[in-house]
Backbone bond lengths (Angstrom), bond angles and torsions (degrees), N, CA, C in turn:
res aa  C-N    CA-C-N  psi(-1)  N-CA   C-N-CA  omega(-1)  CA-C   N-CA-C  phi
1 X - - - 1.451 - - 1.519 107.95 -
2 X 1.312 115.92 125.12 1.461 121.30 179.52 1.508 110.09 -88.72
3 X 1.311 116.29 150.84 1.464 119.47 173.03 1.514 107.75 -93.26
4 X 1.320 118.12 145.71 1.462 120.48 -177.40 1.518 111.08 -67.44
5 X 1.318 114.97 143.42 1.458 118.72 174.11 1.520 107.95 -97.17
6 X 1.299 116.70 137.93 1.459 122.28 -177.29 1.519 107.93 -97.35
7 X 1.317 116.06 127.62 1.454 118.10 179.01 1.524 112.62 -106.27
8 X 1.345 117.74 -19.85 1.466 119.64 179.11 1.516 108.40 -153.78
9 X 1.313 116.42 132.45 1.462 121.71 176.50 1.517 106.86 -141.65
10 X 1.332 117.20 133.71 1.462 118.40 -173.58 1.522 114.92 -105.70
11 X 1.328 121.14 -7.67 1.453 119.26 174.39 1.514 114.53 134.21
12 X 1.331 114.10 169.25 1.460 121.98 -179.64 1.519 109.23 -141.49
13 X 1.337 115.73 155.71 1.469 121.35 176.82 1.521 107.70 -149.46
14 X 1.335 116.81 154.76 1.461 122.08 178.76 1.520 108.96 -136.76
15 X 1.329 116.03 129.50 1.467 122.65 175.66 1.524 107.70 -124.22
16 X 1.322 117.19 134.58 1.463 119.76 176.75 1.526 109.62 -147.81
17 X 1.308 115.49 157.03 1.448 119.89 178.68 1.512 111.43 -165.88
18 X 1.342 115.27 159.45 1.460 120.97 177.67 1.522 108.92 -140.21
19 X 1.319 116.05 140.41 1.461 123.68 177.10 1.518 106.90 -119.67
20 X 1.333 117.50 137.58 1.463 122.01 175.66 1.524 109.33 -133.43
21 X 1.326 115.54 151.46 1.461 121.31 179.40 1.530 108.02 -147.84
22 X 1.315 117.00 118.12 1.468 121.98 -179.92 1.524 110.27 -82.82
23 X 1.334 116.13 133.68 1.464 123.58 176.96 1.530 107.57 -135.81
24 X 1.327 118.31 170.24 1.474 119.64 176.16 1.541 112.85 -60.87
25 X 1.331 117.80 -25.54 1.460 121.02 179.06 1.530 112.56 -77.69
26 X 1.308 117.90 -18.91 1.459 122.70 -176.60 1.523 110.13 142.64
27 X 1.307 116.41 -162.79 1.461 121.54 -179.59 1.526 109.47 -105.92
28 X 1.330 115.84 116.52 1.461 121.77 175.52 1.520 107.43 -83.06
29 X 1.318 116.84 143.52 1.462 120.24 179.40 1.525 110.64 -143.29
30 X 1.302 114.61 155.78 1.467 123.01 173.90 1.522 106.71 -147.22
31 X 1.307 115.89 136.56 1.461 119.63 177.79 1.522 109.22 -141.83
32 X 1.314 114.94 156.29 1.450 120.67 -179.84 1.522 109.26 -151.39
33 X 1.315 115.75 148.99 1.454 123.40 175.86 1.510 108.62 -133.91
34 X 1.310 116.37 134.44 1.455 121.67 177.95 1.517 108.74 -132.12
35 X 1.313 116.07 131.88 1.462 122.01 179.49 1.524 108.63 -122.37
36 X 1.310 116.01 137.24 1.465 121.43 175.95 1.514 108.68 -106.64
37 X 1.298 116.24 130.12 1.460 121.85 173.96 1.508 107.09 -116.32
38 X 1.313 116.11 120.35 1.458 121.42 -175.53 1.516 112.82 -70.24
39 X 1.312 115.08 165.38 1.458 121.34 178.84 1.523 109.80 -62.23
40 X 1.323 116.19 144.48 1.451 120.19 177.36 1.514 110.73 -149.88
41 X 1.293 115.32 156.03 1.450 123.34 175.43 1.525 106.43 -121.77
42 X 1.318 117.57 133.98 1.459 120.39 179.83 1.516 109.07 -144.14
43 X 1.315 115.70 156.42 1.451 120.80 175.41 1.519 108.19 -133.14
44 X 1.335 115.91 158.88 1.454 120.55 -173.42 1.524 112.61 -66.70
45 X 1.300 118.11 -40.86 1.457 122.23 174.29 1.525 107.34 -158.88
46 X 1.303 117.24 175.01 1.460 120.89 -177.80 1.525 111.38 -66.45
47 X 1.341 118.22 -21.03 1.459 122.11 -175.03 1.520 113.53 -102.71
48 X 1.323 117.66 -7.01 1.463 121.43 -175.18 1.524 109.66 -106.34
49 X 1.307 115.72 133.86 1.451 121.88 174.51 1.519 106.76 -115.74
50 X 1.272 124.74 154.77 1.454 126.34 7.35 1.515 112.05 -90.65
51 X 1.314 113.93 174.80 1.461 119.99 169.50 1.523 107.59 -84.43
52 X 1.322 116.58 146.94 1.455 121.60 177.13 1.518 108.70 -106.95
53 X 1.322 116.66 147.88 1.465 121.66 179.11 1.517 109.84 -126.17
54 X 1.314 115.73 144.29 1.462 121.76 173.64 1.519 106.79 -132.74
55 X 1.315 116.84 125.96 1.457 120.92 178.07 1.520 110.80 -74.02
56 X 1.313 116.89 163.34 1.460 120.74 177.36 1.522 111.15 -67.52
57 X 1.325 116.10 147.62 1.467 119.55 -178.90 1.518 110.40 -155.78
58 X 1.337 116.02 156.83 1.467 124.19 173.48 1.518 108.12 -100.07
59 X 1.325 116.65 138.10 1.451 121.74 176.04 1.527 107.13 -129.39
60 X 1.326 116.91 129.10 1.462 118.82 -173.87 1.506 113.65 -136.40
61 X 1.329 114.54 165.60 1.456 121.71 175.85 1.521 108.42 -140.63
62 X 1.324 115.71 156.69 1.467 120.78 -179.78 1.524 109.07 -139.99
63 X 1.325 115.16 149.81 1.471 121.69 179.00 1.519 107.72 -146.95
64 X 1.328 117.45 134.98 1.461 121.65 178.68 1.522 109.21 -144.75
65 X 1.333 115.49 151.84 1.457 117.62 -179.78 1.518 113.34 175.31
66 X 1.331 115.16 -162.85 1.454 123.80 -176.28 1.523 109.57 -132.48
67 X 1.338 116.08 130.97 1.467 122.32 173.83 1.525 107.54 -108.88
68 X 1.328 116.22 131.13 1.466 120.69 178.78 1.525 107.91 -141.83
69 X 1.323 115.37 106.00 1.461 119.60 -176.25 1.521 109.97 63.92
70 X 1.345 115.93 -123.50 1.460 119.49 179.30 1.533 112.82 -97.54
71 X 1.341 117.61 8.83 1.464 122.36 178.02 1.519 110.91 -104.81
72 X 1.326 115.11 147.11 1.467 120.83 175.85 1.520 108.42 -144.54
73 X 1.324 116.09 134.34 1.453 121.86 172.28 1.526 106.34 -123.51
74 X 1.330 115.74 132.14 1.464 119.56 -175.09 1.522 110.87 -146.53
75 X 1.309 114.90 148.68 1.458 122.61 171.18 1.513 108.05 -110.12
76 X 1.330 117.09 145.31 1.459 120.11 -177.70 1.523 111.31 -141.63
77 X 1.325 114.54 153.43 1.461 122.28 178.47 1.533 107.95 -139.30
78 X 1.329 119.28 102.00 1.462 119.05 170.56 1.535 109.19 -82.25
79 X 1.293 117.40 154.82 1.471 123.58 -179.55 1.529 110.84 56.53
80 X 1.328 115.49 50.71 1.465 121.82 -174.61 1.525 112.99 -60.71
81 X 1.325 118.45 -30.32 1.465 120.94 -179.34 1.524 111.67 -73.79
82 X 1.327 117.87 -19.57 1.466 124.13 178.25 1.528 112.57 55.47
83 X 1.325 116.86 41.48 1.459 121.64 177.40 1.518 109.72 -89.04
84 X 1.305 116.72 141.10 1.460 120.67 174.23 1.519 107.24 -104.74
85 X 1.314 115.49 110.84 1.461 121.16 -178.68 1.531 109.05 -131.06
86 X 1.314 115.09 161.52 1.465 122.08 178.08 1.524 108.07 -109.13
87 X 1.341 117.72 92.36 1.458 119.26 -177.75 1.526 114.68 -76.91
88 X 1.344 118.18 -12.63 1.460 119.69 178.45 1.524 110.34 -161.02
89 X 1.335 115.29 171.78 1.459 121.77 177.83 1.521 108.50 -141.95
90 X 1.324 116.50 154.32 1.461 122.82 -179.76 1.515 109.61 -127.33
91 X 1.323 116.40 153.84 1.454 121.46 173.84 1.518 107.70 -102.98
92 X 1.331 116.42 96.75 1.452 122.33 179.08 1.526 106.51 -125.72
93 X 1.338 116.76 93.06 1.474 121.75 -177.43 1.522 111.61 48.65
94 X 1.257 116.76 49.16 1.457 122.73 -177.07 1.506 108.79 127.64
95 X 1.325 116.70 -139.89 1.450 121.27 -177.45 1.520 110.13 -114.93
96 X 1.296 116.01 140.89 1.467 121.13 174.33 1.520 107.64 -142.35
97 X 1.295 116.38 123.04 1.461 121.45 178.18 1.521 107.98 -100.29
98 X 1.326 116.65 136.31 1.460 122.26 -179.76 1.522 108.46 -100.18
99 X 1.335 117.30 123.44 1.460 121.64 178.84 1.525 109.51 -99.66
100 X 1.336 115.88 156.28 1.466 120.43 176.84 1.531 110.01 -74.11
101 X 1.322 116.52 172.01 1.461 122.49 -178.30 1.536 110.72 -77.08
102 X 1.346 118.06 149.47 1.469 120.14 176.69 1.526 111.14 -76.73
103 X 1.326 116.32 167.90 1.462 121.41 176.40 1.527 109.75 -66.83
104 X 1.315 115.44 138.29 1.461 121.57 175.72 1.524 108.07 -134.49
105 X 1.303 116.33 165.14 1.458 122.53 179.01 1.520 108.13 -127.00
106 X 1.306 116.33 157.20 1.456 118.04 177.30 1.510 112.52 -160.64
107 X 1.303 114.53 161.76 1.449 123.14 176.18 1.523 106.83 -129.26
108 X 1.314 116.00 134.91 1.460 120.87 -175.52 1.522 109.73 -129.33
109 X 1.296 115.96 134.26 1.459 122.70 173.76 1.521 106.41 -121.82
110 X 1.328 116.73 122.45 1.457 119.59 -178.59 1.523 110.71 -132.27
111 X 1.330 113.86 154.21 1.463 121.20 179.58 1.519 107.89 -135.35
112 X 1.322 116.12 127.64 1.465 121.00 178.87 1.522 108.91 -90.18
113 X 1.302 114.99 130.63 1.471 120.95 178.39 1.522 107.78 -103.66
114 X 1.318 116.43 105.89 1.482 120.71 176.78 1.491 111.46 -153.32
């Protein structure tokens, strides 16, 4: 299996932040992360055609919830933009393009033991 060779890459960036607000019920929070992956062109090896291209895109996630003492309840959404892109390709008996994960949702309840 060959690893793809990259012929053009335009850059990456990462933005993240968190907001919190204390109330009598506990601490409400919201956080988000967004990453930019620049446009790139890649091919499976120097001898294999075609070249594959992926345009630049933002990919983000969000999480919000309530912390109260040692308990936390939160909702989360990875891949919030829900873009379907091909960030890479593999040479496995021909061509195989790898796509990113779809948007999902979740609810989390956690308890810290200390």
